[in-house]
Structure formats: C-alpha cells, structure tokens
N, C-alpha and C positions, 0 to 999 in steps of 0.2 A: 613765394609759391613752391609748390611741390608737384611732383608726378607720381602716380600709383602704378606699379608694375608687377607682373608675375615672373619672378627669376628664381633660378637655382641659387643654391648657396655659392657655388663656385662663381657665379656670375656677380652675385652680391659682393664677393671679395673684389672683384675686377673694380666694380664700381667704388668700393672702398678705398682701393689703391689709387685710382685716378683722383678722387676727392682729397686724398691725403697728400698728393703732389708728387707721386712716384713718376720717375722719369728714366728708369732703367729696369728692365727684366732680362735676365739671363736663366735659361732653363732647358730642360729637355723633356718631351712628352712621356707621361706615364699615367695611366688608369689608378685612381679615378680623379686626378688632379687636372687632366689634359685642358679641360675647358679654360681653366684660368690662363694658359699659356696662349692658346687659340685666341681668345678675346684680347688679352693685352697685345698680341701682334697686330690686331686691327686697330686698337683704340690708342696705343702709345704715340704713333707717329702723328695722330689727329691734335695731339696736345704738346708737341714738340719733344717727345720722348724717343727712346730707343729700344728695340726689341732684338735680342739675338737668340737663336736656338744654338746652344753648343753642342760639343760632340758627345758630352756625357754629363752626369750630376756633379763630378768633381770640378771639372772645367766651369760649370755654371756657378759654383760658389766662388771660385777665383775671380770670374768676370764680375760678380756684384760686389766682392770685396774691393776690387780695383776702382768700380764706378762710384762706391760710397767714399772712397778716399778723395774724390774730386768734389765731393759735396753733394752728391745726388741721393735722393731717396730711392732705395732699391728693393726688389723683391725677386724671390725665386719660388717656384711651387713644385711639389714632388709628392710621392707615395712611398711606401716601406723599402723597397730595394734602393731607390734613389736617395732616401733618407739615410740610409746606412752608408752610401758612398760619400755623401756630404761631410760625414762626421769629423774628419781630420781637419777641414778647414772650418768647421764650426768652432773647433777648438783653437784655431788660429784667429779667428774673429773675436773669440771671448779673450784670448790673451792680449791681443792688441787693441782692444775695445773698439770695434768697428760696428756702428749701427747698421743693422739690416734686418729684414723681416724674411722668414722662411716659412712657405705654407707647407703643412704636411697632412694631406687627405688620407687618412689611415685605411688601410685594407688588410685582409687576413694573411698573416705570415706564418712562420719565417719564410725566407727565400722568397720565390715567386708566389707561393701561397695560392690565395684565391683573389685574382686581381680585381674582380667586380663585387665583391662582399665585403660587408661593412665589419669593422673591428676597431678596438681602441688598444691595440696591443704595442703600441709605441710609447705608451706612458712612461715607463722608466727609461727608454732610448731618449727620449726627449729631454730627460735631466741628466742622465749619466752615459750618453751614447760615446762621448768622445773622452779621451783619457785625461787623467790628472785632475786635481781640484779645479773647478770652473764654475761660474756663475752666469746664469741666463734666465729669462722669462719665458713661460709658456702659458698661453690663454686659449680658452676652448669656447666656441659659440654653441648654442643649443636651438638656433633658429636662422631662418634666412636674414631678417633684420639684423641679427646679432652679427652675422657675417660682416655686414658693411660696418656697422658700429666698432667692432672690436678690430677690425682692419684699421680703422683710425686710431684705435687706441693703441694698437701694436706699434704704430709709428710714433706717437706721442711718448710711449714708454722707451723706445729704442733710441730716439733722438736725445731725450731728457737725460738718460742714464748712461748712454754710450754703450749699448749692450746688443746682442742678438736677441730678437724676440721671435719665437716659433708660434705661429697660429696653428694650433693643433686641433684639425677638424677629423671627421670621419666621414666614410662614404654616405652615410644617412644623411648628414646635414649638408654635404658636398652637392648631392644630386637632387635632394627634395626641392620642391618648387613651392612657393609661399608669396603671399602678398606683401609688398614692401613700398613704402612711401619714401621717396628720395627728394632731395632740394633740386630745383630746376637749375640752380646756378652753384656749382662747388666752390667758385670764387669766393663766396660768402663764408665758408667753413675755415675756422682759424687753422694756421699750419704750424706744426711742430717744428721748432728751430733748434739747432745745435747752439751750444755755447761757443763763443767766439773769444780769441785772447783780447785782454785789454793792455798789451804791452807791445813795444815796438818788436820787430822782426828779430833784431839783434839779441834781444833779451828773452826771447821765447823758448821755454822749455816743454817739450811735447807732452810730458805726462806729470806736470806739476799741477797739483789740484788745491782748491780752496776748500772751505768746510763741506762743501757738498761732495767731496772726494770724487767728482767728475771732472777730468781735465778738459780744457777748451779743445776744439776739433777745427782749426782752419782747414779749408779745401787745398788739396794740391794746387800749386800754380799760381797762389796769390801773393807770394813773397815770403810766407812763413815756412822755413824748411825743417823737416823733421824726419826722422827714421823710424821705420815700421818694421816690427820683427815679431816672430812667435818666441822668440828666447826671453828669459826673464830680463827685465831692463829696469833700469831706474828712470828719474825724471828727465833725462836727456832723451830717452827712447833707445839708447845703445846698449848692449848686452852687458850685464852685470853679474859676476859668477858668486858674489858673496852671499852667503845664507841670509844676512839680514835684508838683502834686496829681495830675495825670494819671498820672505816673510811680510815685509813691507808691500810688495805688489799684491800678494794674496789677501792680506788684510784690508787693504783699500778696495780692492774689487769685491770682496764680500760685503763690507760696511756700506759701500755706495748704494747697494740694493737692501741688505736687511736691516739698515736703520731706517729704511722708508717703506716698511711693509704696510702701513696704513694706506699708503699712496698706491701701492702696487697690487695688493692682495684684494680680490673682489669675490664676494659670494652672493648667491641669492638664497634667501629664506622663503619657502613656500608652505604655508598653513603651519608655520613654527609657532605661533604665539601660544597656544595651548597644547601642543604636541607632546605627546607620551612616548611615542615611538618615531624613529626618523629613518629616511632613505637618505644615503648619499650617492649621488649620480651625476653625470655630467655628459655633454655633447648629446649625441644620438640616444644615449641610454636614459637621459633626463626626459625625452620626449614621452617615453613610456611611463616615467616615474610620475610625471604630473598627473596623468590619468589614473594610476593606481593608486595615488593618495587621495584623488577625489572619490574613488570607488570605495576605499577603506572608510572614508568619512561617511559615506552614505550608509554604512554598515555600523555606524557609532563608534568607529575605532579612531582614536585620536592620533592620526598619522601626520607625519610632515616631512618635506624634502629640503636637505640642503645641498645646493648645487655650486660646486666650485666652478668659477669662472676663470680665476686664475689657478692654473693647475701646479706650476712652479713659480716662484717659491711657494711651498705647501702652505695651506692655510691652517698652521698650527694652532693658533689661539683661538680661531673659530669651531675647530673640532674639539679641543679642549673644553671650551664652553658648552658645546652640544653634549659632550660625555657627562657633564655636570647636571644636565637638564632632564635627559630622557632616560627611559628604562633600558632600551636596546637600540642599536644601529644595524642596519642592513646596507652594505656597499654594493650596488650593481654597477658592473661594467661589462664591456663586451670584450673580454679576455679570459685567461685562465685564472686570473686574480692578480692584480699588481698594486692597484691604488689602496686596496684593502689593508695592506700591511703599513701604510703610512698612517691610515686611520686608526688602525689598532694601536700603533706606537704611541700617537697622540692621545688616544684615550686612557691609556696608561692604567688599564684594568678596572677603571671606574664604572664601565658598563660593558655588558657583553656585545662584541662587534662580530657580525656575520656576513657571509659573502654570497651573493648569487652571481656567479661568473657564468656569462652566456658567450661561448665561442663556437658555435655551430653554423655560421655563415648567416644567420638570421637575428635581427633584433628581438628582444623578448615582447610578447604582447603585455598589456595591462593586466590581462587576468593571469598570466603566467607569473608577473612580478608580484601581484597581490597575493597569490597562493604561496610563493616562496617567502614573502613578508610575514605572512600569518603563521607560516610553519616556524620560521625562525623566532618569532616572538611568542610562539606557543599561545596565539590568540584564538 
C-alpha cells in the first residue's frame, strides 16, 4: 500500500531520513533548509530517535560524528554559511571514515548573500571545501520524489563505503511542492547496514580492510575497542608519521570509491538517443532544461539533456562519451560558472563546451535557456 502526498522537497528529505532509519539529527536552523530540522524535531521522537539543536553548525557536525560512532544513522542540514562552518569537521569525518549525511540546500552567496534565493554556488565547495586530499560523495535531486529516493541512496552509499555523503540541493528543489507517492510502511524498505568485524575483539584492527577497501565499523560500546583520530593513522587507528602510512591511507580511501564508480555515479539521459546537441544541467536548473529540450525538439532541433545525479565523484566517463557523440554542449548552472570547467576538462577539446551561468537570484525560464542554447550552438 502507498499514500499520495503533496510535499516540499525538504519534507521529502525528512520522509527519506525516517525511511532510511535515521535516529539522530544535530543541526542549527538556517534558510532555506530549516523545514528539515523543524520536521525531524517532531518526527524523530516518534520513532525512537533524538533531535538536538546545537549552538552552531560546527557543534552540529561534532554531534552527528559522535552519534555515528555509536552505530546510529545520522543527519544534519544547512545552507551556505553553515556549510562553510562545517568544513573542518567534514574533513575529520573523511579522515576517520565516518558515515553520515549532510543536506546542503544552496542559496545565493557568498557570506549571507540572498538567504531566500536559489543558487548552485556550492558545487566546488562540496568537493573541495575542506583542506587536503579527501574523498566523499555528493548527489543532487531534481524533483520532490527524488528528494526521498536520493536520501535513501545517500545512506546506502554512506554506510556501504564509510564516507560522508552530501545531499546537494538548491532552494528551488527544497521549497517546491510536488505530488509524491510514499509507502505506507517504511519498515518494508531495506536498510543499509555497516560492515561488522568477523574477528574477536582482541584481534580487531580498526582500519584493516579486505578487498573492498572498506574497514568494518563496530559501534562504540559493544566490546570492540578502537581509536578515532583526524591524524594519519595505520590499521590500528593510532597516528603514524611515516610517509608510507600517509600514502597508504590516501590510496585506500581513494580506491574504495573510485574503483566502484559504476556503483556510485548516476546520470540521467533525456532525449539523448538521437541528440546532436546537449545540455548538461542538474538540480533546479535541470527543471528548466527538460522543458527547453522539449521546446527545441518541437522546432526540429535534436537536443538532449544529460543530468548528473551524482555530482561528485564527477561523471568523467559519461561526459567523455557525450563529447564523442554530439556537436556541442551547453552547461547550465545557477552560479557564475563552476561545473562547466569540469565538463570542459573531460570533453578535452573533442567538442565545443559553452556556459549559461544564471546568478541573478532567479532560475532561468525555458525560453531563456533555449535562446542561450540556440545562440551557443548557432542554430
């Protein structure tokens, strides 16, 4: 059985979190993500979970890291300025390989910017916001139903690979309302589970991994003792100053993700079967792109859309294949131009890559996007 509701994207994230088995939320209210905190403050106690409003976004990250170490599925939600404050502890979670989900509902920046206006200006920050070489996953929904589905997927990836996952939304998707069909009983949804040790506590090494390169992660308090640190560490979890330890840790954490891109990276192809020209867009910008492609098709233009669902790791292979197929690519994003440089790099000169950067507080209309598309392709 299922139920049909009219929900905001932010509300659908809450439903996804409950369905995924989230039992702890630590956060601080900030537009345009606050509905997530407000709804989870009401919902979590009803399913045996805990909600805490921390004094700031830094403390919120510390709280969810600690709760994750006890074996709980955890979430925090924020927007631009709060996302900036979280970066140091995002790096800690990457170094210590702590699974957690961070929702960032993007707004115009930098600094306080325009709190209620849509933006996709945190694309590069989501990948490189914290210092040092580090690896994580970022995924972005383009509809209210996807907010639910990708929240579930965020936990599946986070728990499987022991990695922070960023659900990278934007104000358009967070605040729009759409029809969504949800199961009546979330208990029937399969739950992502962490790998557990298959040895006795006395033989346990906290960061010893098998061929998957993902170490098991027993919850604190169940008999397995392990050390957690942001310092470079060896298999025991204790700091190791040798250069070989630094390289080994970096290589393993890289390969545990990048050897499994077929599992991690998702894109959607819309009208791409016979497309001669392509738009690349994601999140709220993709909403405009669907209609612009349909309008182009009515004019006899063989246009298509490639929509990255996984933003990071970058869809390198998919963009390379696209560049070998079409005559031109237009990257549309709600910022001054960020993702376009990754697309341009992957296309490697095989095809012209153009940018339609929209950063004036408003999403583009389909007519505006089509006009820019035709101008770029000289159609």
